[in-house]
C-alpha positions as CSV (number, residue, x, y, z in Angstrom):
1,M,86.3,94.6,79.5
2,T,88.3,94.1,82.7
3,N,91.6,96.0,83.0
4,P,94.3,93.4,83.8
5,F,96.4,96.0,85.6
6,D,93.8,97.4,87.8
7,G,94.9,97.3,91.4
8,L,98.5,96.2,90.7
9,T,101.3,98.1,92.3
10,V,104.4,99.5,90.4
11,L,107.5,101.1,91.7
12,V,109.0,103.5,89.2
13,V,112.7,104.3,89.8
14,E,114.1,106.9,87.5
15,D,116.4,109.7,88.3
16,D,115.3,112.0,85.4
17,W,112.3,113.8,87.0
18,L,110.4,114.5,83.7
19,V,110.9,110.9,82.5
20,R,109.8,109.5,85.9
21,E,106.7,111.7,86.0
22,D,105.7,110.7,82.4
23,I,106.1,107.0,83.2
24,A,104.4,107.2,86.6
25,E,101.4,109.1,85.0
26,F,101.2,106.5,82.2
27,F,100.9,103.7,84.8
28,R,98.3,105.6,86.8
29,Q,96.2,106.0,83.7
30,Q,96.3,102.2,83.2
31,G,94.9,101.6,86.7
32,W,98.2,100.9,88.6
33,R,98.9,102.0,92.1
34,V,102.2,103.9,91.7
35,F,105.1,104.5,94.0
36,E,108.0,106.5,92.5
37,T,111.5,107.7,93.4
38,G,114.6,109.1,91.7
39,I,117.2,107.3,93.8
40,G,118.1,103.8,94.6
41,A,118.1,104.3,98.4
42,G,114.6,105.6,98.2
43,A,113.6,102.6,96.2
44,L,115.1,100.2,98.7
45,Q,113.2,101.9,101.5
46,M,109.9,101.7,99.5
47,I,110.4,98.0,98.9
48,R,110.9,97.5,102.6
49,E,107.8,99.5,103.6
50,A,105.4,98.5,100.8
51,E,102.7,96.0,101.4
52,R,103.4,94.6,97.9
53,V,105.0,95.5,94.6
54,D,103.9,93.7,91.5
55,L,106.2,95.4,89.0
56,L,109.5,97.3,89.2
57,F,110.2,99.8,86.4
58,T,113.8,100.9,87.0
59,D,116.5,102.8,85.2
60,I,119.8,100.9,85.5
61,S,122.0,104.0,86.2
62,L,120.7,106.0,89.1
63,A,121.9,109.2,90.8
64,D,123.3,107.4,93.9
65,A,125.6,104.5,94.3
66,I,122.7,102.0,94.1
67,T,121.9,100.7,90.6
68,G,118.6,99.5,89.1
69,W,120.2,96.0,89.3
70,D,120.6,96.4,93.0
71,V,117.0,97.6,93.4
72,A,115.7,94.6,91.5
73,D,117.8,92.2,93.5
74,A,116.4,93.6,96.7
75,G,112.9,93.6,95.3
76,R,113.2,89.9,94.4
77,V,114.2,89.1,98.0
78,S,111.1,90.8,99.4
79,Y,108.8,89.7,96.5
80,P,110.1,86.6,94.8
81,D,107.5,86.9,92.0
82,L,108.4,90.5,91.2
83,T,108.4,91.3,87.6
84,V,111.0,93.8,86.4
85,I,111.3,96.2,83.5
86,Y,114.9,97.5,83.2
87,A,115.4,100.7,81.1
88,S,118.6,102.2,80.0
89,G,120.2,104.4,77.4
90,G,123.2,102.2,77.5
91,P,123.8,98.7,76.1
92,E,121.6,95.8,77.1
93,D,123.2,93.5,79.7
94,H,121.7,90.1,79.3
95,A,123.9,88.7,82.1
96,R,121.8,90.5,84.7
97,L,118.3,89.7,83.2
98,V,116.4,87.0,85.1
99,P,113.1,85.3,84.3
100,G,110.3,87.7,84.7
101,S,112.2,90.7,83.4
102,I,112.5,92.7,80.2
103,F,115.1,95.2,79.1
104,L,113.9,98.4,77.2
105,S,116.2,100.8,75.5
106,K,115.6,104.4,76.2
107,P,113.8,106.4,75.1
108,V,110.9,104.1,75.9
109,S,107.5,104.6,74.4
110,Q,104.1,104.0,76.1
111,D,103.6,101.2,73.6
112,D,106.9,99.6,74.6
113,I,105.9,99.8,78.3
114,M,102.4,98.4,77.7
115,L,103.7,95.5,75.6
116,A,106.3,94.7,78.3
117,C,103.7,94.8,81.0
118,S,101.3,92.6,79.1
119,R,104.0,90.0,78.5
120,L,105.3,90.0,82.1
121,I,102.0,90.1,83.9
122,S,100.4,87.4,81.7
123,V,103.3,85.1,82.4
124,A,103.2,85.8,86.1
125,R,99.5,85.1,86.5
C-alpha cells in the first residue's frame, strides 16, 4: 500500500523542545521530510528558504514575538495551498482558521495528528 505522506514536507514549529522532537519524529516515521524550529523567526526563515512546504504544524504561542498565526500567514503567501495544523493549550480561535487548516487542543496525540493530516491532505489533493 502506498504511503500518502511519503515525500511531503512538514515544518514543525513548537517552542517546547520535547514536544517538538516527539512531533517531528512522528512525522519522520510517516515518511515526511521534516524541518523544525522553536521560534517564529526561525520558521519564517525556513519558509523563505524551503523549496516547498506541504504542511505547517505550529503552536500558536511561540517563544518570540511571532505567533503561529503569523507563521501560517507568511507560509500561505509563499505556498498558497499550504495546509496548516494549529495546536494550542489555550482556547480555539475560529476567527483565524482558514480553509485548509485544523485546530488541535494540546496535548495532541499521534492519532489526532494522523487524522488531521489525512483530512487535510486528502482535501488538498
